[in-house]
Short mmCIF file of the C-alpha atoms (twelve columns), coordinates in Angstrom:
data_MODEL
# 
_entry.id   MODEL 
# 
loop_
_atom_site.group_PDB 
_atom_site.id 
_atom_site.type_symbol 
_atom_site.label_atom_id 
_atom_site.label_alt_id 
_atom_site.label_comp_id 
_atom_site.label_asym_id 
_atom_site.label_seq_id 
_atom_site.Cartn_x 
_atom_site.Cartn_y 
_atom_site.Cartn_z 
_atom_site.pdbx_PDB_model_num 
ATOM 1   C CA . UNK A 1   9.076   -58.822 6.031   1 
ATOM 2   C CA . UNK A 2   11.761  -57.312 3.809   1 
ATOM 3   C CA . UNK A 3   9.110   -55.614 1.724   1 
ATOM 4   C CA . UNK A 4   7.623   -54.018 4.788   1 
ATOM 5   C CA . UNK A 5   10.984  -52.558 5.861   1 
ATOM 6   C CA . UNK A 6   11.541  -51.116 2.366   1 
ATOM 7   C CA . UNK A 7   8.108   -49.501 2.417   1 
ATOM 8   C CA . UNK A 8   8.783   -47.967 5.834   1 
ATOM 9   C CA . UNK A 9   12.141  -46.632 4.624   1 
ATOM 10  C CA . UNK A 10  10.452  -45.005 1.625   1 
ATOM 11  C CA . UNK A 11  7.820   -43.416 3.874   1 
ATOM 12  C CA . UNK A 12  10.340  -42.100 6.394   1 
ATOM 13  C CA . UNK A 13  12.592  -40.286 3.914   1 
ATOM 14  C CA . UNK A 14  12.780  -36.615 4.716   1 
ATOM 15  C CA . UNK A 15  12.716  -33.806 2.207   1 
ATOM 16  C CA . UNK A 16  15.984  -33.118 0.381   1 
ATOM 17  C CA . UNK A 17  15.790  -29.451 1.417   1 
ATOM 18  C CA . UNK A 18  15.950  -30.475 5.100   1 
ATOM 19  C CA . UNK A 19  12.711  -28.729 5.941   1 
ATOM 20  C CA . UNK A 20  11.645  -31.554 8.241   1 
ATOM 21  C CA . UNK A 21  8.686   -32.824 6.246   1 
ATOM 22  C CA . UNK A 22  8.611   -36.288 4.619   1 
ATOM 23  C CA . UNK A 23  9.706   -36.440 1.022   1 
ATOM 24  C CA . UNK A 24  8.291   -38.510 -1.815  1 
ATOM 25  C CA . UNK A 25  10.153  -40.310 -4.595  1 
ATOM 26  C CA . UNK A 26  7.671   -39.030 -7.209  1 
ATOM 27  C CA . UNK A 27  8.523   -35.432 -6.267  1 
ATOM 28  C CA . UNK A 28  12.324  -35.953 -6.381  1 
ATOM 29  C CA . UNK A 29  12.439  -36.789 -2.643  1 
ATOM 30  C CA . UNK A 30  10.981  -33.383 -1.721  1 
ATOM 31  C CA . UNK A 31  7.935   -32.569 0.307   1 
ATOM 32  C CA . UNK A 32  4.908   -31.257 -1.533  1 
ATOM 33  C CA . UNK A 33  5.434   -27.587 -0.670  1 
ATOM 34  C CA . UNK A 34  9.135   -27.596 -1.629  1 
ATOM 35  C CA . UNK A 35  8.288   -29.337 -4.890  1 
ATOM 36  C CA . UNK A 36  5.639   -26.723 -5.715  1 
ATOM 37  C CA . UNK A 37  8.040   -23.897 -4.890  1 
ATOM 38  C CA . UNK A 38  10.742  -25.401 -7.071  1 
ATOM 39  C CA . UNK A 39  8.404   -26.117 -9.985  1 
ATOM 40  C CA . UNK A 40  7.045   -22.565 -9.818  1 
ATOM 41  C CA . UNK A 41  10.527  -21.061 -9.632  1 
ATOM 42  C CA . UNK A 42  12.071  -23.301 -12.316 1 
ATOM 43  C CA . UNK A 43  10.454  -21.624 -15.350 1 
ATOM 44  C CA . UNK A 44  11.075  -18.141 -13.934 1 
ATOM 45  C CA . UNK A 45  14.704  -18.607 -12.922 1 
ATOM 46  C CA . UNK A 46  17.157  -21.297 -11.885 1 
ATOM 47  C CA . UNK A 47  17.298  -20.496 -8.177  1 
ATOM 48  C CA . UNK A 48  18.378  -22.919 -5.476  1 
ATOM 49  C CA . UNK A 49  15.548  -24.768 -3.703  1 
ATOM 50  C CA . UNK A 50  14.073  -22.892 -0.775  1 
ATOM 51  C CA . UNK A 51  13.189  -24.279 2.601   1 
ATOM 52  C CA . UNK A 52  9.510   -24.641 3.417   1 
ATOM 53  C CA . UNK A 53  9.789   -24.765 7.163   1 
ATOM 54  C CA . UNK A 54  6.816   -23.330 9.028   1 
ATOM 55  C CA . UNK A 55  9.082   -20.777 10.683  1 
ATOM 56  C CA . UNK A 56  10.158  -19.156 7.435   1 
ATOM 57  C CA . UNK A 57  8.603   -15.772 6.678   1 
ATOM 58  C CA . UNK A 58  6.571   -15.198 3.519   1 
ATOM 59  C CA . UNK A 59  8.276   -13.153 0.814   1 
ATOM 60  C CA . UNK A 60  7.970   -9.409  1.305   1 
ATOM 61  C CA . UNK A 61  5.831   -7.485  -1.168  1 
ATOM 62  C CA . UNK A 62  7.322   -4.438  -2.854  1 
ATOM 63  C CA . UNK A 63  5.796   -1.122  -1.709  1 
ATOM 64  C CA . UNK A 64  2.977   0.281   -3.804  1 
ATOM 65  C CA . UNK A 65  4.074   3.015   -6.228  1 
ATOM 66  C CA . UNK A 66  3.185   6.549   -5.173  1 
ATOM 67  C CA . UNK A 67  1.441   8.641   -7.798  1 
ATOM 68  C CA . UNK A 68  2.833   12.157  -7.979  1 
ATOM 69  C CA . UNK A 69  0.357   14.972  -8.765  1 
ATOM 70  C CA . UNK A 70  0.597   16.780  -12.073 1 
ATOM 71  C CA . UNK A 71  1.263   20.499  -12.248 1 
ATOM 72  C CA . UNK A 72  -1.806  22.714  -12.380 1 
ATOM 73  C CA . UNK A 73  -3.979  20.124  -10.659 1 
ATOM 74  C CA . UNK A 74  -5.561  21.836  -7.593  1 
ATOM 75  C CA . UNK A 75  -6.571  18.539  -5.975  1 
ATOM 76  C CA . UNK A 76  -3.099  17.111  -6.515  1 
ATOM 77  C CA . UNK A 77  -1.438  20.159  -4.970  1 
ATOM 78  C CA . UNK A 78  -3.637  19.916  -1.885  1 
ATOM 79  C CA . UNK A 79  -2.932  16.197  -1.576  1 
ATOM 80  C CA . UNK A 80  0.796   16.773  -1.987  1 
ATOM 81  C CA . UNK A 81  0.765   19.494  0.666   1 
ATOM 82  C CA . UNK A 82  -1.116  17.218  3.059   1 
ATOM 83  C CA . UNK A 83  1.317   14.369  2.421   1 
ATOM 84  C CA . UNK A 84  4.413   16.549  2.850   1 
ATOM 85  C CA . UNK A 85  3.579   18.383  6.067   1 
ATOM 86  C CA . UNK A 86  1.482   16.695  8.715   1 
ATOM 87  C CA . UNK A 87  -0.815  19.264  10.293  1 
ATOM 88  C CA . UNK A 88  -2.314  19.086  13.760  1 
ATOM 89  C CA . UNK A 89  -5.989  18.093  13.656  1 
ATOM 90  C CA . UNK A 90  -8.381  20.882  14.516  1 
ATOM 91  C CA . UNK A 91  -9.974  20.315  17.860  1 
ATOM 92  C CA . UNK A 92  -13.214 22.035  18.744  1 
ATOM 93  C CA . UNK A 93  -12.848 25.094  20.911  1 
ATOM 94  C CA . UNK A 94  -14.960 25.065  24.056  1 
ATOM 95  C CA . UNK A 95  -16.346 28.554  23.518  1 
ATOM 96  C CA . UNK A 96  -19.815 29.927  23.072  1 
ATOM 97  C CA . UNK A 97  -20.580 30.516  19.402  1 
ATOM 98  C CA . UNK A 98  -22.326 33.847  20.146  1 
ATOM 99  C CA . UNK A 99  -20.305 35.572  22.865  1 
ATOM 100 C CA . UNK A 100 -17.041 33.531  22.688  1 
ATOM 101 C CA . UNK A 101 -17.234 32.896  26.434  1 
ATOM 102 C CA . UNK A 102 -15.059 29.984  27.492  1 
ATOM 103 C CA . UNK A 103 -17.120 26.958  28.479  1 
ATOM 104 C CA . UNK A 104 -15.751 24.523  31.002  1 
ATOM 105 C CA . UNK A 105 -17.901 21.495  31.686  1 
ATOM 106 C CA . UNK A 106 -21.362 22.844  30.940  1 
ATOM 107 C CA . UNK A 107 -21.770 23.626  27.276  1 
ATOM 108 C CA . UNK A 108 -25.060 23.314  25.405  1 
ATOM 109 C CA . UNK A 109 -25.043 21.930  21.885  1 
ATOM 110 C CA . UNK A 110 -27.915 23.281  19.805  1 
ATOM 111 C CA . UNK A 111 -29.652 21.479  16.957  1 
ATOM 112 C CA . UNK A 112 -27.906 23.836  14.562  1 
ATOM 113 C CA . UNK A 113 -24.676 22.101  15.618  1 
ATOM 114 C CA . UNK A 114 -22.980 24.895  17.550  1 
ATOM 115 C CA . UNK A 115 -21.952 25.099  21.212  1 
ATOM 116 C CA . UNK A 116 -23.440 27.776  23.452  1 
ATOM 117 C CA . UNK A 117 -23.242 29.077  27.022  1 
ATOM 118 C CA . UNK A 118 -26.155 29.130  29.454  1 
ATOM 119 C CA . UNK A 119 -27.366 32.548  28.245  1 
ATOM 120 C CA . UNK A 120 -27.383 31.676  24.537  1 
ATOM 121 C CA . UNK A 121 -28.534 28.054  24.696  1 
ATOM 122 C CA . UNK A 122 -32.105 28.800  23.551  1 
ATOM 123 C CA . UNK A 123 -32.801 29.244  19.855  1 
ATOM 124 C CA . UNK A 124 -34.350 32.699  20.337  1 
ATOM 125 C CA . UNK A 125 -31.176 33.943  22.107  1 
ATOM 126 C CA . UNK A 126 -28.822 33.130  19.249  1 
ATOM 127 C CA . UNK A 127 -29.131 33.237  15.480  1 
ATOM 128 C CA . UNK A 128 -30.199 29.605  15.128  1 
ATOM 129 C CA . UNK A 129 -30.263 28.277  11.590  1 
ATOM 130 C CA . UNK A 130 -32.239 25.142  12.444  1 
ATOM 131 C CA . UNK A 131 -35.807 25.058  11.105  1 
ATOM 132 C CA . UNK A 132 -37.882 23.685  13.972  1 
ATOM 133 C CA . UNK A 133 -41.208 23.883  12.093  1 
ATOM 134 C CA . UNK A 134 -40.041 21.710  9.209   1 
ATOM 135 C CA . UNK A 135 -38.438 19.218  11.591  1 
ATOM 136 C CA . UNK A 136 -41.639 18.962  13.662  1 
ATOM 137 C CA . UNK A 137 -43.767 18.487  10.530  1 
ATOM 138 C CA . UNK A 138 -41.483 15.685  9.371   1 
ATOM 139 C CA . UNK A 139 -41.712 13.934  12.765  1 
ATOM 140 C CA . UNK A 140 -45.525 14.190  12.773  1 
ATOM 141 C CA . UNK A 141 -45.760 12.887  9.211   1 
ATOM 142 C CA . UNK A 142 -43.456 9.972   10.021  1 
ATOM 143 C CA . UNK A 143 -45.221 8.990   13.246  1 
ATOM 144 C CA . UNK A 144 -48.783 9.419   11.945  1 
ATOM 145 C CA . UNK A 145 -49.113 7.691   8.582   1 
ATOM 146 C CA . UNK A 146 -52.246 8.277   6.517   1 
ATOM 147 C CA . UNK A 147 -54.850 5.608   7.182   1 
ATOM 148 C CA . UNK A 148 -57.350 4.959   4.424   1 
ATOM 149 C CA . UNK A 149 -60.215 2.576   4.790   1 
ATOM 150 C CA . UNK A 150 -60.895 0.041   2.086   1 
ATOM 151 C CA . UNK A 151 -63.633 1.096   -0.270  1 
ATOM 152 C CA . UNK A 152 -66.934 -0.472  0.644   1 
ATOM 153 C CA . UNK A 153 -68.816 -2.107  -2.183  1 
ATOM 154 C CA . UNK A 154 -72.554 -1.504  -1.859  1 
ATOM 155 C CA . UNK A 155 -74.934 -4.119  -3.152  1 
# 
């Protein structure tokens, strides 16, 4: 019965760092995580043991170094200008591409990618750069694959 009480006392020892987890005599009466932290920190520096409570925050990482552009580098100058002064993003204007008429709710987007009013919505009414013939040929070729019959062997 005395042995059993000693074993229970060994099992119920808490970590020396007061983190709330059970300690072990083989790890200097520390819990496993405190022991690993101390063994990792011991070769680097002689710091006091840290608490391993679940509420503690992980160590903060240092910010990544910022690479400054070299002089005479056109890409670097553009990147530096963009980083220094935030510019407002360009929003698309709701105006007809041909006549610059302001479009409210009804604007027609052409296949060339521009926005047009009701008068200029057709490709013959504005200088459309989209090639309808080539697009139609590609659709027909994709939808109608070439079918070839197997060669018949005559006896």
